[in-house]
LOKOL-728497 format. One record per residue (C-alpha): chain; x, y, z. Coordinates in steps of 0.1 Angstrom, whole numbers, plus 5000, padded with zeros to 4 digits. Each point is the difference from the previous one (the first is absolute). Example, Ala and Ser with C-alpha at 12.3 -4.5 7.8 and 13.67 -1.06 7.14 Angstrom:
residues 2
A | 5123 | 4955 | 5078;
A | 5014 | 5034 | 4993;
***
This chain:
residues 564
A | 5657 | 0727 | 8198;
A | 4967 | 4994 | 4985;
A | 4971 | 4997 | 5022;
A | 4982 | 4966 | 5006;
A | 4964 | 4997 | 5006;
A | 4991 | 4981 | 5032;
A | 4991 | 4970 | 4979;
A | 5033 | 5000 | 4984;
A | 5020 | 5006 | 5030;
A | 4983 | 4972 | 5020;
A | 5003 | 4976 | 4974;
A | 5035 | 5008 | 4994;
A | 5012 | 5001 | 5038;
A | 4983 | 4976 | 5026;
A | 4989 | 4966 | 5001;
A | 4984 | 4986 | 5032;
A | 5015 | 4970 | 5020;
A | 4987 | 4984 | 5031;
A | 4998 | 5021 | 5032;
A | 4995 | 5036 | 4983;
A | 5036 | 5006 | 4986;
A | 5000 | 5015 | 4965;
A | 5033 | 4996 | 4978;
A | 5004 | 5028 | 4973;
A | 5016 | 4999 | 4969;
A | 5018 | 4968 | 4992;
A | 5021 | 4976 | 5023;
A | 5006 | 5009 | 5035;
A | 5035 | 5012 | 5007;
A | 5026 | 4989 | 5022;
A | 4990 | 5011 | 5038;
A | 5021 | 5028 | 5013;
A | 5017 | 4988 | 5033;
A | 4980 | 5002 | 5033;
A | 5008 | 5038 | 5006;
A | 4993 | 5003 | 5039;
A | 5005 | 5031 | 5020;
A | 4975 | 4995 | 5028;
A | 4985 | 5007 | 5036;
A | 5012 | 5002 | 5035;
A | 4967 | 4983 | 5011;
A | 4967 | 5008 | 5017;
A | 4961 | 4994 | 4997;
A | 4978 | 5021 | 4981;
A | 4985 | 5017 | 5033;
A | 5033 | 5004 | 5018;
A | 5027 | 5011 | 4974;
A | 5019 | 5027 | 5000;
A | 4991 | 5028 | 4976;
A | 5015 | 4996 | 4966;
A | 5027 | 5025 | 4989;
A | 5013 | 5003 | 4966;
A | 5006 | 4981 | 4968;
A | 5025 | 4975 | 4985;
A | 5026 | 5010 | 4978;
A | 4994 | 4992 | 4964;
A | 5018 | 4992 | 4969;
A | 4994 | 5024 | 4976;
A | 4988 | 4993 | 4965;
A | 4988 | 5024 | 4971;
A | 4985 | 4999 | 4966;
A | 5007 | 5021 | 4972;
A | 4963 | 5006 | 4991;
A | 4965 | 4995 | 5018;
A | 4968 | 4990 | 4984;
A | 4975 | 5027 | 5003;
A | 4966 | 4989 | 5015;
A | 4968 | 5015 | 4997;
A | 4988 | 4991 | 5035;
A | 4972 | 5023 | 5014;
A | 5007 | 5015 | 5033;
A | 4985 | 4982 | 5028;
A | 4962 | 5008 | 5009;
A | 4988 | 5001 | 5038;
A | 4995 | 4965 | 5016;
A | 4959 | 4997 | 5003;
A | 4999 | 4961 | 4994;
A | 4990 | 4976 | 5028;
A | 5029 | 4974 | 5010;
A | 4984 | 4972 | 4981;
A | 5027 | 4977 | 5012;
A | 4985 | 5000 | 5037;
A | 4961 | 5000 | 4988;
A | 5003 | 4967 | 4982;
A | 5014 | 5005 | 4965;
A | 5032 | 4982 | 4991;
A | 5022 | 5030 | 4987;
A | 5032 | 4988 | 4983;
A | 5033 | 5021 | 5005;
A | 5029 | 4996 | 4976;
A | 5037 | 5012 | 5015;
A | 5026 | 5005 | 4972;
A | 5030 | 4987 | 5020;
A | 5036 | 5015 | 5002;
A | 5026 | 4983 | 4979;
A | 5020 | 4992 | 5033;
A | 4998 | 4994 | 5036;
A | 4976 | 4970 | 4992;
A | 5004 | 4968 | 4978;
A | 4991 | 5005 | 4964;
A | 4981 | 4963 | 5001;
A | 4965 | 4993 | 4997;
A | 5004 | 4969 | 5020;
A | 5015 | 5020 | 5026;
A | 4975 | 5029 | 5000;
A | 4967 | 4980 | 4992;
A | 4996 | 4981 | 5032;
A | 5005 | 5030 | 5023;
A | 4976 | 5023 | 4980;
A | 4974 | 4971 | 5001;
A | 5006 | 4994 | 5038;
A | 4998 | 5042 | 5006;
A | 4964 | 4999 | 4982;
A | 4987 | 4974 | 5017;
A | 5010 | 5011 | 5034;
A | 4984 | 5036 | 4991;
A | 4970 | 4986 | 4988;
A | 4994 | 4975 | 5031;
A | 5003 | 5031 | 5022;
A | 4974 | 5017 | 4982;
A | 5020 | 5022 | 4975;
A | 4989 | 4989 | 4965;
A | 5030 | 5008 | 4980;
A | 5020 | 4977 | 4976;
A | 5039 | 5012 | 4993;
A | 5018 | 4995 | 4968;
A | 5034 | 5003 | 4993;
A | 5015 | 5015 | 4968;
A | 5037 | 4994 | 4990;
A | 5012 | 5017 | 4971;
A | 5032 | 4987 | 4981;
A | 5008 | 5032 | 4989;
A | 4991 | 5024 | 5025;
A | 5016 | 5031 | 4990;
A | 4983 | 4999 | 4966;
A | 4965 | 4984 | 5010;
A | 4993 | 5014 | 5031;
A | 4993 | 5037 | 4986;
A | 4979 | 4984 | 4973;
A | 4978 | 4986 | 5024;
A | 4988 | 5034 | 5006;
A | 5000 | 5015 | 4966;
A | 4978 | 4969 | 4986;
A | 4976 | 5001 | 5027;
A | 5009 | 4964 | 5014;
A | 4980 | 4986 | 5029;
A | 5022 | 5001 | 5028;
A | 4996 | 5016 | 5035;
A | 5033 | 5009 | 5015;
A | 5036 | 4995 | 4997;
A | 5034 | 5005 | 5014;
A | 5019 | 5032 | 4990;
A | 5021 | 5025 | 5010;
A | 5012 | 5036 | 4996;
A | 5033 | 4986 | 4987;
A | 4980 | 4978 | 4976;
A | 4969 | 5012 | 4981;
A | 4978 | 5014 | 5028;
A | 5008 | 5035 | 4995;
A | 4993 | 5000 | 4962;
A | 4967 | 4981 | 5007;
A | 4990 | 5025 | 5026;
A | 5008 | 5029 | 4978;
A | 4978 | 4984 | 4972;
A | 4971 | 4995 | 5026;
A | 5001 | 4962 | 4994;
A | 5003 | 4993 | 5037;
A | 4969 | 5007 | 5027;
A | 5006 | 5021 | 5032;
A | 4995 | 4977 | 5028;
A | 4993 | 5025 | 5031;
A | 4962 | 4994 | 4998;
A | 5000 | 4965 | 4991;
A | 5024 | 4993 | 5034;
A | 4981 | 5023 | 5020;
A | 4967 | 4981 | 4991;
A | 5011 | 4963 | 4997;
A | 5034 | 4999 | 5016;
A | 5001 | 5011 | 5035;
A | 5024 | 4973 | 5011;
A | 5020 | 5006 | 4970;
A | 5006 | 5035 | 5007;
A | 5008 | 4992 | 5038;
A | 5023 | 4976 | 4985;
A | 5018 | 5027 | 4978;
A | 5001 | 5026 | 5029;
A | 4991 | 5036 | 4998;
A | 5035 | 5009 | 4998;
A | 5007 | 4981 | 4969;
A | 4965 | 5005 | 4985;
A | 5008 | 5038 | 5001;
A | 5034 | 4997 | 4987;
A | 4991 | 4981 | 4970;
A | 4972 | 5022 | 4987;
A | 5009 | 5014 | 4966;
A | 4982 | 5033 | 4990;
A | 4977 | 4995 | 5029;
A | 4990 | 4966 | 4989;
A | 5009 | 4963 | 5009;
A | 5011 | 4985 | 4968;
A | 5005 | 4965 | 5012;
A | 5007 | 4980 | 5033;
A | 5032 | 5009 | 5015;
A | 5021 | 4969 | 5006;
A | 5026 | 5010 | 5028;
A | 5021 | 4987 | 5025;
A | 5034 | 5018 | 5004;
A | 5013 | 5033 | 5004;
A | 5028 | 4992 | 4979;
A | 5019 | 4971 | 4987;
A | 5033 | 4987 | 4987;
A | 5013 | 4996 | 4965;
A | 5027 | 4979 | 4986;
A | 5015 | 4969 | 4989;
A | 4989 | 4964 | 5000;
A | 5030 | 4978 | 4997;
A | 5009 | 4961 | 5000;
A | 5013 | 4996 | 5035;
A | 5013 | 4965 | 4996;
A | 5023 | 5015 | 4970;
A | 5012 | 5028 | 5020;
A | 5010 | 4975 | 5029;
A | 5012 | 4976 | 4974;
A | 5026 | 5027 | 4985;
A | 5006 | 5018 | 5033;
A | 4986 | 5033 | 4990;
A | 4993 | 5026 | 5026;
A | 4967 | 5010 | 5007;
A | 4987 | 5033 | 4986;
A | 4987 | 5028 | 5025;
A | 4972 | 5025 | 5000;
A | 5026 | 5027 | 5017;
A | 5024 | 4994 | 4970;
A | 4975 | 4998 | 4974;
A | 5003 | 4986 | 4962;
A | 5037 | 4999 | 4999;
A | 5001 | 4975 | 5027;
A | 4984 | 4977 | 4979;
A | 5025 | 4998 | 4973;
A | 5026 | 4975 | 5018;
A | 4969 | 4974 | 4997;
A | 4994 | 5007 | 4964;
A | 5036 | 4995 | 4990;
A | 5001 | 4970 | 5021;
A | 4972 | 4984 | 4979;
A | 5016 | 5013 | 4965;
A | 5032 | 4983 | 5011;
A | 4987 | 4970 | 5010;
A | 4968 | 4994 | 4980;
A | 5006 | 5018 | 4968;
A | 4969 | 4982 | 4985;
A | 4978 | 5021 | 5029;
A | 4989 | 5034 | 4997;
A | 5016 | 5018 | 5033;
A | 4972 | 5025 | 4999;
A | 4965 | 5000 | 4981;
A | 4995 | 5034 | 4990;
A | 4967 | 5014 | 4986;
A | 4995 | 5034 | 4986;
A | 4966 | 5007 | 5018;
A | 5014 | 4996 | 5035;
A | 5037 | 4999 | 5006;
A | 5025 | 5016 | 5025;
A | 4995 | 5036 | 4986;
A | 4962 | 4997 | 5010;
A | 5007 | 4994 | 5038;
A | 4995 | 5031 | 5014;
A | 5005 | 5008 | 5040;
A | 5006 | 5029 | 5022;
A | 4977 | 5029 | 4997;
A | 4997 | 5002 | 4962;
A | 4964 | 5004 | 4987;
A | 4986 | 4990 | 4968;
A | 4969 | 5020 | 4994;
A | 4987 | 4977 | 4977;
A | 5012 | 5010 | 4965;
A | 5029 | 4982 | 4981;
A | 5032 | 5016 | 4992;
A | 5002 | 5025 | 5030;
A | 5005 | 4997 | 5038;
A | 5005 | 5021 | 5034;
A | 5033 | 4988 | 5012;
A | 4993 | 5009 | 5035;
A | 4964 | 5011 | 5010;
A | 5015 | 5013 | 5036;
A | 5017 | 5027 | 4982;
A | 4995 | 5015 | 4968;
A | 4965 | 4989 | 4984;
A | 5011 | 5005 | 4964;
A | 4998 | 4974 | 4973;
A | 5032 | 4989 | 4979;
A | 5005 | 4980 | 4972;
A | 5003 | 4963 | 5012;
A | 5031 | 4993 | 4978;
A | 5017 | 5030 | 5015;
A | 4997 | 4989 | 5038;
A | 5032 | 4989 | 5013;
A | 4987 | 4968 | 5020;
A | 4984 | 4988 | 4967;
A | 5029 | 5004 | 4979;
A | 5023 | 4984 | 5026;
A | 4981 | 4968 | 4996;
A | 4999 | 5006 | 4965;
A | 5036 | 5000 | 4997;
A | 5002 | 4969 | 5023;
A | 4976 | 4981 | 4978;
A | 5021 | 5009 | 4969;
A | 5032 | 4987 | 5018;
A | 4982 | 4967 | 5006;
A | 4991 | 4996 | 4963;
A | 5035 | 5007 | 4990;
A | 5011 | 4972 | 5024;
A | 4975 | 4977 | 4990;
A | 4985 | 4997 | 5033;
A | 4964 | 5007 | 4984;
A | 4984 | 4989 | 4967;
A | 5011 | 5018 | 4969;
A | 4967 | 5002 | 4982;
A | 4963 | 5002 | 5015;
A | 4986 | 4969 | 5014;
A | 4970 | 4981 | 4985;
A | 4975 | 5000 | 5030;
A | 4965 | 4983 | 5005;
A | 4986 | 5033 | 5016;
A | 5003 | 5036 | 5001;
A | 5015 | 4998 | 5038;
A | 5004 | 4975 | 5029;
A | 5009 | 4974 | 4977;
A | 5039 | 4998 | 5004;
A | 5000 | 4974 | 5026;
A | 4981 | 4974 | 4981;
A | 5014 | 5010 | 4966;
A | 5035 | 5002 | 5011;
A | 5010 | 4993 | 5035;
A | 4979 | 4968 | 5008;
A | 5013 | 4985 | 4967;
A | 5036 | 5008 | 5011;
A | 5005 | 5021 | 4969;
A | 5009 | 5029 | 5023;
A | 5013 | 5005 | 5035;
A | 4985 | 5033 | 5012;
A | 4975 | 5024 | 4992;
A | 4980 | 5032 | 5013;
A | 4974 | 4996 | 5026;
A | 4977 | 5020 | 5024;
A | 5002 | 4990 | 5036;
A | 5027 | 4974 | 4989;
A | 5009 | 4993 | 5036;
A | 4964 | 4986 | 5008;
A | 4991 | 4986 | 4964;
A | 5030 | 4976 | 4999;
A | 4977 | 4976 | 5023;
A | 4975 | 4992 | 4973;
A | 5023 | 5003 | 4970;
A | 5021 | 4975 | 5016;
A | 4973 | 4974 | 5003;
A | 4988 | 5006 | 4964;
A | 5039 | 4994 | 4989;
A | 5003 | 4968 | 5023;
A | 4973 | 4987 | 4976;
A | 5022 | 4999 | 4971;
A | 5037 | 5000 | 5017;
A | 4995 | 4986 | 5038;
A | 5039 | 5009 | 5005;
A | 4993 | 5040 | 4995;
A | 4995 | 5024 | 5025;
A | 4993 | 5038 | 4995;
A | 5006 | 5030 | 5022;
A | 4988 | 5036 | 4996;
A | 5017 | 5033 | 5011;
A | 4991 | 5033 | 4999;
A | 5022 | 5024 | 4977;
A | 4979 | 5032 | 5007;
A | 5016 | 5009 | 5033;
A | 4971 | 4996 | 5021;
A | 5019 | 4986 | 5030;
A | 5029 | 5025 | 4997;
A | 5005 | 5020 | 5029;
A | 5016 | 5028 | 4979;
A | 4967 | 5007 | 4980;
A | 4962 | 5000 | 5005;
A | 4972 | 4992 | 4972;
A | 4964 | 5014 | 4995;
A | 4974 | 4975 | 5009;
A | 4963 | 5008 | 4990;
A | 4964 | 4996 | 5004;
A | 4988 | 4998 | 4965;
A | 4996 | 4965 | 4987;
A | 5022 | 4985 | 4970;
A | 4973 | 4976 | 4991;
A | 4960 | 5003 | 4997;
A | 4967 | 4978 | 4992;
A | 4986 | 5021 | 4976;
A | 4961 | 4997 | 4986;
A | 4990 | 5003 | 4964;
A | 4978 | 5030 | 4995;
A | 4980 | 4980 | 4972;
A | 4993 | 4971 | 5023;
A | 4962 | 4997 | 5010;
A | 4993 | 5017 | 5031;
A | 4987 | 4967 | 5016;
A | 5037 | 4988 | 4994;
A | 5019 | 5029 | 5014;
A | 4976 | 4997 | 5030;
A | 5011 | 4963 | 5001;
A | 5035 | 5007 | 4996;
A | 4998 | 5020 | 5033;
A | 4981 | 4977 | 5019;
A | 5025 | 4973 | 4992;
A | 5030 | 5020 | 5015;
A | 4978 | 5009 | 5028;
A | 4993 | 4964 | 5005;
A | 5035 | 4990 | 4997;
A | 5015 | 5025 | 5028;
A | 4970 | 4988 | 5025;
A | 5021 | 4967 | 5011;
A | 5034 | 4988 | 5000;
A | 4987 | 4967 | 4983;
A | 4986 | 5019 | 4970;
A | 5035 | 5018 | 4997;
A | 5018 | 4967 | 5005;
A | 4981 | 4984 | 4970;
A | 5005 | 5029 | 4978;
A | 5039 | 5005 | 5008;
A | 5010 | 4965 | 5004;
A | 4974 | 4976 | 4988;
A | 4983 | 4969 | 5013;
A | 5012 | 4986 | 5033;
A | 5016 | 4968 | 4997;
A | 5004 | 5003 | 4963;
A | 5020 | 5033 | 4994;
A | 5012 | 5003 | 5035;
A | 4998 | 4989 | 5038;
A | 4989 | 5027 | 5025;
A | 5023 | 5004 | 5030;
A | 4995 | 5021 | 5032;
A | 5010 | 5039 | 5003;
A | 4990 | 5004 | 4962;
A | 5025 | 4978 | 4989;
A | 4997 | 4971 | 4973;
A | 5022 | 4969 | 4987;
A | 4999 | 4985 | 4967;
A | 4983 | 4969 | 4992;
A | 5025 | 4974 | 4990;
A | 5003 | 4989 | 4963;
A | 4982 | 5031 | 4989;
A | 5018 | 5016 | 4972;
A | 5010 | 5036 | 5008;
A | 5002 | 5013 | 4967;
A | 4964 | 4992 | 4990;
A | 4985 | 5002 | 5038;
A | 4972 | 5026 | 5002;
A | 5015 | 5030 | 5023;
A | 4986 | 5036 | 4995;
A | 5024 | 5024 | 5012;
A | 4984 | 5030 | 5019;
A | 5011 | 5029 | 4977;
A | 4978 | 4983 | 4972;
A | 4973 | 4992 | 5022;
A | 4981 | 5031 | 5011;
A | 5008 | 4990 | 5036;
A | 5026 | 5014 | 5023;
A | 5034 | 4978 | 5004;
A | 4994 | 5000 | 5039;
A | 4973 | 4975 | 4995;
A | 5020 | 4976 | 4978;
A | 5016 | 4970 | 5017;
A | 5038 | 4994 | 5006;
A | 5018 | 4969 | 4996;
A | 5007 | 4983 | 5032;
A | 5035 | 4995 | 4995;
A | 5002 | 5040 | 4990;
A | 5040 | 5007 | 5005;
A | 5006 | 5028 | 5022;
A | 5016 | 5022 | 4974;
A | 4965 | 5000 | 4981;
A | 4980 | 5005 | 5033;
A | 5025 | 5029 | 5007;
A | 4997 | 5016 | 4966;
A | 4961 | 5001 | 5001;
A | 5004 | 5015 | 5036;
A | 5022 | 5026 | 4982;
A | 4977 | 5007 | 4972;
A | 4966 | 5005 | 5023;
A | 5020 | 5020 | 5031;
A | 4989 | 5039 | 4993;
A | 5032 | 5012 | 5019;
A | 5023 | 4984 | 4972;
A | 4985 | 5026 | 4972;
A | 5000 | 5034 | 4994;
A | 4966 | 5015 | 4979;
A | 4995 | 5022 | 4974;
A | 4979 | 5028 | 5012;
A | 4990 | 5007 | 4964;
A | 4991 | 4962 | 4990;
A | 4962 | 5010 | 4995;
A | 5011 | 5021 | 4969;
A | 4987 | 4986 | 4966;
A | 5004 | 5013 | 4966;
A | 4971 | 5009 | 4978;
A | 5001 | 4969 | 4980;
A | 4972 | 5009 | 4977;
A | 5013 | 5035 | 4994;
A | 5034 | 4986 | 4991;
A | 4990 | 4971 | 4984;
A | 5013 | 5005 | 4964;
A | 5033 | 5013 | 5013;
A | 5004 | 4967 | 5020;
A | 4990 | 4978 | 4973;
A | 5025 | 5017 | 4978;
A | 5029 | 4998 | 5027;
A | 4989 | 4964 | 5005;
A | 5000 | 4988 | 4966;
A | 5038 | 5006 | 4997;
A | 5011 | 4994 | 5035;
A | 5008 | 4962 | 4996;
A | 5021 | 5007 | 4969;
A | 5018 | 5032 | 5016;
A | 5009 | 4983 | 5031;
A | 5010 | 4966 | 4988;
A | 5038 | 5004 | 4997;
A | 5003 | 5013 | 5035;
A | 4979 | 4971 | 5015;
A | 5017 | 4975 | 4983;
A | 5034 | 5010 | 5000;
A | 5000 | 4992 | 4962;
A | 5015 | 5033 | 4991;
A | 5029 | 5023 | 5014;
A | 4982 | 5023 | 5029;
A | 5008 | 5031 | 4986;
A | 4987 | 4994 | 4964;
A | 4970 | 4983 | 5018;
A | 4991 | 5032 | 5018;
A | 5005 | 5019 | 4971;
A | 4976 | 4978 | 4981;
A | 4975 | 5000 | 5027;
A | 4997 | 5038 | 5005;
A | 4996 | 5005 | 4962;
A | 4971 | 4980 | 4996;
A | 4982 | 5007 | 5033;
A | 5004 | 5037 | 4996;
A | 4992 | 4999 | 4961;
A | 4965 | 4980 | 5013;
A | 4993 | 5033 | 5022;
A | 5017 | 4992 | 5034;
A | 5011 | 5033 | 5008;
A | 4967 | 5017 | 4993;
A | 4983 | 4971 | 5020;
A | 5023 | 5004 | 5029;
A | 4993 | 5038 | 5001;
A | 4963 | 4992 | 5002;
A | 5003 | 4973 | 5026;
A | 5024 | 5024 | 5020;
A | 4973 | 5029 | 4998;
A | 4972 | 4972 | 5013;
A | 5024 | 4992 | 5032;
A | 5006 | 5035 | 5003;
A | 4965 | 5010 | 5001;
A | 4993 | 4970 | 5026;
A | 5028 | 5010 | 5022;
A | 4986 | 5034 | 5002;
A | 4967 | 4986 | 5012;
A | 5015 | 4977 | 5022;
A | 5030 | 5015 | 5016;
***
């Protein structure tokens, strides 16, 4: 991809609207569903420490755009935002977890800016929404675009940008300008999320671990008298529901399957993905040896099940057209009634907000979510973790005063529950109604599909501060309690291991360049499983997978020798 000048990039990608919202590169896409996974509840001054990261849907890009961002220099500038000078900061938003509409976001960013300035922090917040996030987000860095910070994640672009020195280390900024922010993160989480000794983003945490499974049309399940799937039984227990949909509603896709996140990606137990595609440690409590992903029996079993669903017409025969890279199956296929189920993280909690959004177009519909990973099974246990799945990262090329102001903004956010309510929930009386005990109720007549609601995992703020619905079902409340209870999880003693992404950058890029093509037949069920396994192995090995695996194993062995 050709590099753009800063002027070209800004001209092509951003137009201002009221309230500090920027819409980039064309028309605003359909909004992803309100994607909630929220808090147990307490105030900023008395909350229990955060514990771990939310599960995250996996996306990948075959090629990353190289940047020329310089390494970050030591922070020596004065905090202009608190000395009278107005500082504008721009946040590149996530493509999921909040509405993608300027009219939804603008009033809230305006209210936040006004509240900060009234309280003596002279900062103006702008929000940048990209309509082709996977392509345009890296270009912001390579073009030298004027933005301050962004939602990112190790499973997205963060590791590549970090290796390219496009992200600023935050530990000095946080120490100097974010004392309340650091206290909110907690030292335990702060230390767990250092990368090569540096903090490359504000970790967004809440759970020790979480469920993964299915969101389905519960009204249809009850109508056709299909049994409920179970966590203990896993994915095979979903099949009777899929068969009921096919038999009774042949025009509806029983299961909307997408290749970048499907049942083969649901990994529970004590398996360990060390951060490189195409390889895994099947059980980190036993032998710490990497194996080829497609040779792992647990993966193969799920791939065979997916293939059988394809053969029976229980999933889409070809790839679905999507409005985004991930997190858009519900608004694209479930809400319009085109499909009757799909994969989701924390489904046994998220069905609440998804149901609200769906009822905007189908008042008689209802959704339900079920864990399929087996975390509630008494037969197995899974790893929890302290590392965050999502971060707020800072642009190394942004002016230092913007970097300082960005940290000051997050420090201000966590200084009061009112600030966090405004950021997470929107304007009281317009977007929600505040209730006692960190609960909320909806404002009658507000369109749930377009209403402002920023989910904690794309916010830079722990989920323990996000309000819960006043009518939260007991099952959902129980799920949150389970996720955040330490005794329900085991912990990998080697979680702090990180590959040397800079030293392995070329090898990883080669592997990533063929990975989606190599795995396509397995993650879609569109090819016989054994044929798809052979294809995957050849393409990945021809791209240097075995040599890379040896290098990663050697790095892991060195780490284990130093950290017995």
